[in-house]
C-alpha positions as CSV (number, residue, x, y, z in Angstrom):
1,M,-0.9,-75.4,-3.3
2,A,-0.8,-71.1,-3.9
3,W,-3.5,-69.2,-1.9
4,F,-4.7,-65.9,-3.5
5,E,-6.3,-63.3,-1.0
6,R,-9.0,-60.6,-2.6
7,K,-8.2,-57.2,-1.6
8,K,-11.1,-55.2,-2.7
9,K,-14.5,-56.4,-3.0
10,G,-16.6,-56.3,-6.5
11,I,-15.2,-57.1,-9.7
12,L,-13.1,-54.0,-11.0
13,T,-13.4,-53.8,-14.8
14,T,-13.9,-50.8,-17.2
15,R,-16.8,-50.9,-19.9
16,S,-15.5,-51.4,-23.2
17,G,-15.7,-48.2,-25.1
18,Q,-17.0,-46.2,-22.2
19,H,-14.4,-43.0,-22.9
20,D,-15.0,-43.3,-26.5
21,I,-18.7,-41.5,-26.6
22,P,-18.3,-37.9,-26.0
23,E,-20.7,-36.3,-23.5
24,G,-24.0,-35.0,-25.1
25,Q,-23.4,-37.4,-28.2
26,W,-26.8,-38.6,-28.2
27,I,-29.8,-36.4,-27.8
28,K,-33.2,-37.4,-27.0
29,C,-35.8,-36.0,-29.1
30,P,-38.9,-33.5,-27.2
31,G,-41.4,-34.8,-29.9
32,C,-41.1,-38.5,-30.6
33,T,-38.3,-39.4,-27.7
34,E,-35.9,-40.9,-30.2
35,I,-32.5,-41.1,-29.2
36,I,-30.4,-39.4,-32.0
37,N,-26.9,-38.5,-32.9
38,R,-25.4,-34.7,-32.5
39,R,-24.1,-34.8,-36.1
40,E,-27.1,-36.4,-37.5
41,L,-29.0,-33.1,-35.9
42,L,-26.4,-30.7,-36.9
43,D,-26.6,-32.0,-40.2
44,S,-30.4,-31.5,-40.6
45,A,-30.4,-27.9,-38.4
46,W,-31.6,-29.2,-35.5
47,V,-34.8,-30.8,-36.8
48,C,-35.6,-34.3,-35.8
49,P,-35.3,-36.8,-39.0
50,K,-37.7,-38.9,-37.2
51,C,-40.8,-36.6,-36.4
52,N,-39.6,-33.2,-37.9
53,H,-39.7,-32.0,-34.2
54,H,-37.8,-28.4,-34.5
55,L,-35.3,-28.5,-31.7
56,R,-34.3,-25.1,-30.5
57,M,-31.1,-23.8,-32.4
58,N,-29.0,-20.9,-30.8
59,A,-28.2,-17.4,-32.6
60,L,-25.2,-18.5,-34.0
61,G,-26.6,-21.4,-35.5
62,Y,-29.1,-19.3,-37.3
63,F,-26.6,-17.0,-38.6
64,E,-24.7,-20.0,-39.8
65,L,-27.7,-21.6,-41.4
66,L,-28.8,-18.3,-43.3
67,Y,-26.0,-16.5,-44.4
68,D,-24.0,-16.7,-47.7
69,D,-21.3,-19.6,-47.0
70,G,-22.1,-18.9,-43.1
71,A,-20.2,-15.9,-43.4
72,F,-21.2,-12.8,-41.4
73,V,-19.9,-10.0,-39.2
74,L,-21.2,-10.0,-35.4
75,H,-21.7,-6.6,-33.9
76,D,-22.5,-5.4,-30.2
77,E,-20.8,-8.4,-28.6
78,H,-19.2,-6.0,-26.1
79,L,-22.4,-4.7,-24.7
80,V,-23.2,-6.3,-21.2
81,S,-26.4,-5.9,-18.6
82,K,-26.3,-4.0,-15.5
83,D,-28.2,-4.6,-12.2
84,P,-29.8,-1.0,-11.4
85,L,-32.6,-2.5,-9.0
86,E,-30.0,-4.5,-7.4
87,F,-32.5,-7.3,-7.6
88,Y,-32.5,-10.2,-5.4
89,D,-35.0,-13.6,-5.3
90,R,-33.5,-16.9,-4.7
91,K,-30.0,-15.2,-5.7
92,S,-28.7,-12.0,-6.8
93,Y,-29.4,-10.8,-10.7
94,T,-25.6,-10.4,-11.1
95,Q,-25.1,-13.9,-9.9
96,R,-27.7,-14.8,-12.9
97,L,-25.6,-12.8,-15.1
98,E,-22.6,-14.4,-14.3
99,T,-23.8,-17.9,-14.6
100,A,-25.7,-17.4,-17.7
101,H,-22.3,-16.0,-19.2
102,H,-20.1,-18.6,-18.1
103,K,-23.0,-21.6,-19.4
104,T,-23.4,-19.5,-22.9
105,K,-20.1,-17.6,-23.1
106,M,-22.5,-14.6,-24.5
107,N,-23.0,-11.6,-22.4
108,A,-26.4,-11.2,-23.5
109,A,-29.9,-13.2,-24.6
110,A,-29.3,-11.6,-28.2
111,R,-26.8,-11.5,-30.9
112,S,-26.5,-9.3,-34.0
113,A,-24.9,-9.5,-37.1
114,M,-24.6,-8.3,-40.7
115,G,-24.0,-10.4,-43.9
116,V,-25.4,-11.4,-47.2
117,V,-27.9,-14.0,-48.1
118,G,-28.9,-14.7,-51.5
119,G,-26.5,-11.9,-52.6
120,H,-28.6,-9.6,-50.6
121,P,-26.9,-7.6,-47.6
122,L,-29.0,-8.4,-44.2
123,S,-28.8,-7.2,-40.9
124,A,-30.1,-9.5,-38.4
125,A,-30.7,-10.0,-34.6
126,A,-31.7,-13.3,-33.2
127,L,-32.4,-13.9,-29.6
128,D,-30.9,-16.8,-27.4
129,F,-32.9,-19.0,-25.1
130,S,-29.9,-20.6,-23.4
131,F,-29.1,-17.2,-21.6
132,I,-31.9,-16.6,-19.2
133,G,-34.8,-17.9,-21.1
134,G,-34.0,-15.5,-24.0
135,S,-35.8,-12.7,-22.0
136,M,-35.9,-9.2,-23.0
137,G,-33.8,-6.7,-20.4
138,S,-32.1,-3.5,-21.7
139,V,-29.2,-5.1,-23.6
140,V,-31.2,-7.4,-25.5
141,G,-33.3,-4.4,-26.3
142,E,-30.4,-2.4,-27.3
143,I,-29.2,-4.9,-29.5
144,V,-32.4,-5.4,-31.4
145,A,-32.6,-1.7,-31.6
146,R,-29.2,-1.2,-33.1
147,S,-29.6,-4.1,-35.7
148,I,-32.8,-2.0,-36.7
149,K,-30.7,1.3,-37.0
150,R,-28.0,-0.6,-38.9
151,A,-31.0,-1.7,-41.5
152,Y,-32.2,1.6,-42.2
153,T,-29.0,3.6,-41.9
154,E,-27.3,0.9,-44.6
155,R,-30.7,0.9,-46.5
156,V,-30.9,-3.0,-46.2
157,P,-33.3,-5.5,-44.9
158,L,-33.8,-6.6,-41.8
159,L,-34.3,-10.0,-39.9
160,V,-35.4,-10.5,-36.5
161,I,-35.3,-14.2,-35.1
162,S,-37.4,-14.4,-31.9
163,Q,-36.9,-17.0,-29.3
164,S,-38.0,-15.7,-25.7
165,G,-39.8,-16.1,-22.5
166,G,-40.6,-12.3,-22.6
167,A,-39.6,-9.3,-20.8
168,R,-36.8,-9.7,-18.0
169,M,-38.5,-8.9,-14.4
170,M,-35.4,-8.7,-12.9
171,E,-34.9,-5.3,-14.6
172,G,-38.3,-4.1,-14.1
173,A,-39.9,-1.1,-16.1
174,L,-36.4,-0.8,-18.1
175,S,-37.3,-4.2,-19.7
176,L,-40.7,-2.8,-20.6
177,M,-39.2,0.3,-22.2
178,Q,-37.8,-2.0,-24.7
179,M,-41.1,-2.8,-26.4
180,A,-41.5,1.0,-27.3
181,K,-37.6,1.5,-28.1
182,T,-37.6,-1.2,-30.7
183,S,-41.2,-0.5,-32.2
184,A,-40.0,3.2,-32.7
185,H,-36.9,2.3,-34.4
186,L,-39.2,-0.1,-36.8
187,T,-41.2,2.9,-37.9
188,R,-38.1,4.4,-39.1
189,L,-37.3,1.3,-41.2
190,D,-41.0,1.4,-42.3
191,D,-40.7,5.3,-43.6
192,L,-37.8,4.1,-46.1
193,G,-39.9,1.2,-47.4
194,L,-37.4,-1.3,-46.1
195,P,-38.7,-4.7,-45.7
196,Y,-38.7,-6.6,-41.8
197,I,-38.9,-10.2,-41.8
198,S,-40.0,-11.7,-38.4
199,L,-39.0,-15.2,-37.9
200,L,-40.9,-16.6,-34.6
201,T,-39.5,-19.8,-33.0
202,N,-40.2,-21.7,-30.0
203,P,-41.0,-20.1,-28.0
204,T,-41.8,-16.7,-28.6
205,T,-43.7,-14.9,-25.9
206,G,-44.5,-12.1,-23.3
207,G,-43.3,-8.4,-24.3
208,V,-41.3,-9.7,-27.5
209,T,-44.5,-11.1,-29.1
210,A,-46.3,-7.7,-27.8
211,S,-43.4,-5.8,-29.8
212,F,-41.1,-6.4,-32.6
213,A,-41.9,-10.1,-33.4
214,M,-45.2,-9.4,-34.7
215,L,-44.8,-6.4,-36.5
216,G,-43.0,-7.9,-39.8
217,D,-44.0,-7.0,-43.3
218,I,-43.8,-10.9,-43.4
219,N,-44.5,-13.0,-40.2
220,I,-42.7,-16.6,-40.4
221,A,-42.9,-19.3,-38.0
222,E,-41.4,-22.3,-37.5
223,P,-43.6,-25.6,-37.2
224,G,-45.2,-26.3,-33.9
225,A,-43.7,-23.1,-32.3
226,L,-45.3,-21.6,-29.1
227,V,-46.2,-18.1,-29.9
228,G,-48.5,-15.9,-27.3
229,F,-48.3,-13.0,-24.6
230,A,-49.4,-14.5,-21.7
231,G,-49.6,-18.2,-20.6
232,P,-52.7,-20.5,-21.6
233,R,-53.2,-21.0,-17.9
234,V,-53.5,-17.4,-17.2
235,I,-55.7,-16.6,-20.2
236,R,-57.9,-19.5,-19.3
237,E,-58.7,-18.4,-15.9
238,T,-59.0,-14.6,-16.9
239,I,-61.7,-15.5,-19.5
240,G,-63.3,-18.3,-17.5
241,Q,-63.3,-21.1,-20.2
242,D,-61.4,-23.5,-22.0
243,L,-59.2,-22.8,-25.0
244,P,-59.4,-24.3,-28.3
245,P,-57.0,-27.1,-29.3
246,G,-53.9,-26.0,-30.4
247,F,-53.9,-22.6,-29.2
248,Q,-51.1,-20.5,-29.1
249,S,-49.3,-22.8,-31.8
250,A,-47.8,-21.6,-35.3
251,E,-50.5,-23.6,-37.0
252,F,-53.3,-21.8,-34.9
253,L,-52.1,-18.1,-35.6
254,Q,-51.5,-19.0,-39.3
255,E,-54.8,-20.2,-39.4
256,H,-56.2,-16.9,-37.7
257,G,-54.2,-14.7,-39.6
258,F,-51.3,-13.5,-37.5
259,V,-48.7,-15.5,-39.2
260,D,-48.0,-15.6,-42.8
261,M,-46.3,-18.6,-43.3
262,I,-44.5,-21.5,-41.9
263,V,-41.4,-22.4,-42.9
264,D,-39.8,-25.9,-41.9
265,R,-35.9,-24.6,-40.9
266,R,-34.4,-27.2,-43.5
267,Q,-36.0,-24.8,-46.2
268,L,-35.6,-21.4,-44.2
269,R,-32.7,-20.3,-46.2
270,Q,-34.2,-20.5,-49.8
271,K,-37.3,-19.3,-48.7
272,L,-35.7,-16.2,-47.2
273,I,-34.0,-15.8,-50.4
274,H,-37.1,-15.7,-52.5
275,L,-38.7,-13.3,-50.1
276,L,-35.8,-11.0,-50.8
277,D,-35.6,-11.6,-54.2
278,L,-39.6,-10.5,-54.4
279,V,-39.3,-7.7,-52.5
280,L,-36.2,-6.2,-53.8
281,E,-37.0,-6.5,-57.1
């Protein structure tokens, strides 16, 4: 009679198909908690097909969605933030920048591009929340300012897509100066009668809201986007009373005249073309 001795404890088997599913292939919708295939989200411009919740989309995603045939030329990719204040909290600002660069493969929380939308040349800048919360430091302000300058130099319309937690505290007053700089450039654009369309996505807050994000000739918001300056808790404590339902949502702002229209991302390109056709007649 043969005897067999188990050399290792437990049943050693592999799960069928364990390595067939790429990491990140399935994503949980923050709105309805449904598990959705990444490809399905890509095909619907990162809008949940179940509940229409608008998930965050990066800067390149917006450019590919809006420009004709997804073709555009990137600008200002070489700009990199410095650490003039040698800021340190839990870790140094330099380390945060290196971590963000490694994670996103970007040099800053904003990107700018030139291309054609519906036959109309368009200068665009887009903030990206994945890079330190889309916060506005000196480089982000410079990228937005250059996209504005490109618009009024080449006599083309401007689109700025905001997605930000506000000014970047690690750069102190230098970050706050970007509010004035970008607003001044927008004045030159306005002097030439060139249209500026501002797209507010989730979230658009702080110094970004208090400057270029709300200065559009046409302010568009995505459904359900959080748009505001200070957070609800700070405002509640300041005024000493409860806030109305839906406060700081895109729908609330439209109702009170701060937003001109709310546009589903899947219809954004066609709406943008329609607006450009109207204002450039």
